[in-house]
C-alpha positions in Angstrom: 0.1 0.0 0.0 1.9 3.0 -1.3 0.6 6.5 -1.5 1.9 8.8 -4.3 -1.0 11.2 -4.7 -3.9 11.0 -7.0 -5.0 12.7 -10.2 -7.0 15.1 -8.0 -4.2 15.7 -5.4 -0.6 16.8 -5.9 1.4 15.2 -3.1 5.0 16.4 -2.9 7.7 13.6 -2.2 8.1 14.5 1.4 4.3 14.3 2.1 4.0 11.0 0.2 6.9 9.7 2.3 5.2 10.8 5.5 1.9 9.0 4.6 3.7 5.8 3.7 5.8 6.0 6.8 2.8 6.4 9.1 1.1 3.4 7.3 4.2 1.2 7.8 4.6 2.1 11.4 0.8 1.8 12.0 0.9 5.1 13.8 -1.5 8.1 13.4 -0.3 10.6 10.9 -0.4 14.1 12.5 -0.6 16.7 9.8 -0.2 20.4 10.5 -0.2 23.4 8.1 -1.9 26.7 7.3 -5.7 26.4 6.8 -6.5 25.7 3.3 -3.4 23.8 2.4 -5.3 20.5 1.9 -4.9 18.6 5.2 -8.5 17.4 5.3 -8.5 16.5 1.6 -5.3 14.6 2.0 -7.2 12.0 4.2 -9.8 11.7 1.5 -7.2 11.2 -1.2 -5.3 8.6 0.8 -8.5 6.6 1.0 -9.1 7.1 -2.7 -5.5 6.1 -3.6 -5.5 3.0 -1.3 -9.0 2.1 -2.3 -10.2 2.3 1.4 -13.5 3.6 2.9 -13.1 6.7 4.9 -14.8 7.7 8.4 -14.6 11.4 9.1 -14.7 12.7 12.7 -14.8 16.6 12.6 -13.8 17.9 16.0 -15.6 21.0 17.5 -14.8 23.0 20.6 -17.4 21.1 22.5 -16.2 17.6 21.3 -15.0 15.1 24.0 -12.9 12.0 23.4 -15.9 9.9 24.6 -18.0 11.1 21.7 -15.6 9.2 19.4 -16.0 6.0 21.4 -19.7 5.8 22.2 -22.5 7.7 24.1 -25.0 6.2 26.5 -28.4 7.7 26.2 -29.6 7.5 29.7 -32.4 10.0 29.2 -34.1 7.9 26.4 -33.7 4.8 28.6 -35.4 6.5 31.5 -38.3 7.8 29.3 -38.8 4.4 27.8 -38.9 2.8 31.2 -41.7 5.1 32.3 -43.6 4.2 29.1 -43.1 0.5 29.7 -41.0 0.0 26.5 -39.4 -3.6 26.4 -36.3 -2.1 24.9 -35.1 -0.9 28.3 -34.1 -4.4 29.3 -31.2 -4.3 26.8 -28.8 -1.5 27.5 -27.2 -1.8 24.1 -30.3 -0.2 22.6 -29.2 3.0 24.2 -25.5 2.9 23.1 -24.7 5.2 20.2 -21.5 4.2 18.4 -18.9 6.9 17.8 -16.5 7.2 14.9 -13.7 5.2 16.5 -16.1 2.4 17.3 -17.3 2.5 13.6 -13.7 2.3 12.4 -12.8 -0.4 14.9 -15.7 -2.8 13.8 -15.4 -2.1 10.0 -15.2 -5.3 8.1 -12.1 -4.1 6.2 -9.3 -1.5 6.9 -10.5 2.1 6.7 -9.0 5.6 6.9 -10.1 7.4 10.0 -9.8 11.2 9.8 -9.8 13.1 13.1 -10.1 16.6 11.7 -8.9 19.8 13.5 -8.0 18.1 16.7 -6.7 21.4 18.1 -10.3 22.8 18.2 -11.1 20.7 21.2 -10.1 21.1 24.9 -6.4 20.4 25.6 -7.2 17.2 27.4 -8.9 15.8 24.2 -5.7 14.3 22.7 -4.6 12.7 26.1 -8.0 11.2 26.5 -7.5 9.2 23.2 -3.9 8.0 24.0 -4.8 4.5 25.1 -7.5 3.9 22.5 -5.3 5.0 19.6 -2.3 3.0 21.0 -4.1 -0.3 21.8 -6.8 0.1 19.2 -9.3 -1.1 21.8 -11.7 0.4 24.5 -14.1 -0.9 27.2 -17.8 -0.2 27.2 -18.7 0.0 30.8 -22.5 -0.2 30.4 -22.4 -3.6 28.6 -19.1 -4.9 29.8 -17.7 -5.6 26.4 -14.4 -4.7 24.9 -14.2 -3.3 21.4 -11.1 -4.2 19.5 -10.1 -3.1 16.0 -10.7 -6.0 13.6 -8.4 -4.1 11.1 -6.1 -1.3 12.3 -7.2 1.8 10.6 -5.1 4.3 8.9 -5.5 7.3 11.2 -5.0 10.9 9.8 -5.1 13.7 12.4 -5.1 17.3 11.3 -4.3 20.4 13.2 -4.3 24.1 12.4 -1.7 24.7 15.1 -4.0 26.9 17.1 -2.8 25.3 20.3 0.1 23.0 21.4 -0.6 19.3 21.6 0.6 17.2 24.6 4.0 15.6 24.3 2.7 12.2 25.2 0.3 12.4 22.3 3.0 13.7 19.8 5.2 10.8 20.8 2.7 8.3 19.4 2.3 10.1 16.1 4.2 10.5 12.9 4.4 14.2 12.3 4.4 16.2 9.0 4.1 19.9 8.4 2.5 20.8 5.0 4.7 23.8 3.9 3.0 26.3 1.7 3.6 25.1 -1.9 6.3 26.8 -4.1 5.4 28.2 -7.5 6.0 25.0 -9.5 4.0 22.9 -7.1 1.2 25.5 -7.1 1.2 25.4 -10.9 0.8 21.6 -10.8 -2.1 22.0 -8.3 -3.8 24.6 -10.5 -3.4 22.3 -13.6 -5.2 19.5 -11.7 -8.3 21.7 -11.1 -8.1 24.0 -14.2 -6.3 22.0 -16.9 -5.7 24.2 -20.0 -5.5 27.4 -18.2 -3.7 30.0 -20.4 0.0 30.4 -19.4 -0.1 34.2 -19.5 -3.2 34.3 -17.3 -1.7 31.9 -14.8 1.6 33.6 -14.7 -0.1 37.0 -13.9 -2.5 35.4 -11.3 0.5 33.6 -9.5 2.5 36.8 -9.5 -0.3 38.7 -7.9 -1.0 36.0 -5.5 2.5 35.6 -4.2 3.0 39.4 -4.1 -0.1 39.6 -1.9 1.0 36.8 0.4 4.4 38.5 0.8 2.9 41.8 1.9 4.2 42.6 5.4 1.6 43.0 8.1 -0.9 40.7 6.5 -3.1 39.1 9.2 -4.3 36.2 7.2 -2.3 35.1 4.1 -4.4 33.7 1.3 -4.1 30.0 1.0 -4.2 27.4 -1.8 -7.9 26.9 -1.6 -8.5 30.7 -1.9 -6.2 30.8 -4.9 -8.3 28.2 -6.6 -11.5 30.1 -5.7 -10.0 33.3 -7.2 -9.1 31.5 -10.4 -12.5 30.1 -10.7 -13.9 33.7 -10.5 -11.4 35.0 -13.0 -12.4 32.2 -15.4 -16.1 32.9 -14.9 -15.5 36.7 -15.6 -13.4 35.8 -18.6 -10.6 38.2 -17.4 -7.4 38.8 -19.3 -3.9 39.0 -17.7 -4.0 42.7 -17.9 -7.2 42.8 -15.9 -5.5 41.3 -12.9 -3.3 44.3 -12.2 -4.1 45.9 -8.9 -6.4 48.9 -8.7 -4.0 51.9 -8.2 -6.2 53.7 -5.8 -6.5 50.7 -3.5 -3.6 48.4 -4.3 -6.2 45.6 -4.3 -6.4 42.9 -6.9 -9.6 42.3 -8.9 -12.1 40.1 -7.0 -10.0 40.5 -3.8 -12.8 39.2 -1.7 -11.8 35.7 -2.6 -8.2 36.2 -1.2 -8.6 38.7 1.7 -10.9 37.6 4.5 -10.9 40.4 7.0 -11.3 44.2 7.0 -7.9 44.8 8.5 -6.1 43.3 5.5 -8.2 45.2 3.1 -7.5 48.4 5.1 -3.8 47.6 5.0 -3.7 47.7 1.1 -5.8 50.9 1.1 -3.2 52.5 3.5 -0.3 51.3 1.3 -2.0 52.8 -1.7 -2.5 56.1 0.2 1.1 56.2 1.2 2.3 55.5 -2.4 0.2 58.4 -3.6 1.6 60.8 -1.0 5.2 59.9 -2.1 4.7 60.9 -5.6 
């Protein structure tokens, strides 16, 4: 089982090596990087490349590790007991399987995505240590132990919003997805928009990298935002010369696809004002 990327996902050699190393070691692959660099999509493309089903667990600020194992619905059981429902005699009727349980009992190997783990409480990763290490957990209400029939390929993503515990990091194979260079970005664009005119792409990438390199920018535009911008450029049928920045604002055409907060828009307007004063 070797991952080399797919026809929909350009995987640089270091990323492909990280994926294959994690699969060989049977350890979770912890992927960090800027938002929009394709971390979540990586898990989906690993599944597609290796011909495996994927189970996705999208973590929120309120998510607890227990949610990934199972949840016991005591309220429904109490209600059913008051109504005389026969289901109350079997506690398993009130056990809701989490994403880890689903991955563990799958009839074949699966890819398990734990997406944006850094959104949850700091104890969340520690609470999953044993389950991810031993690939099993105990269900106290029924007394059974759930063991993975086939060890899943675990991909964990993080936007680096908070530090993860050392004990958790020790159990993972780590990879940081660096922002792609110009050649890799061209390859990514070619996957999504094959046949894009060279002159238009050259000008778009020039404007994009110039925008990213602006000092003081709070949120640099990402790969996904570049692809959105190119989609709008194609929809508007713009020519390369149409992509030059507006002189009175220093903003590119359709900048709302690239800049996502008012502070960054104001920054370029300020730069344009300062440039006019220096003339």
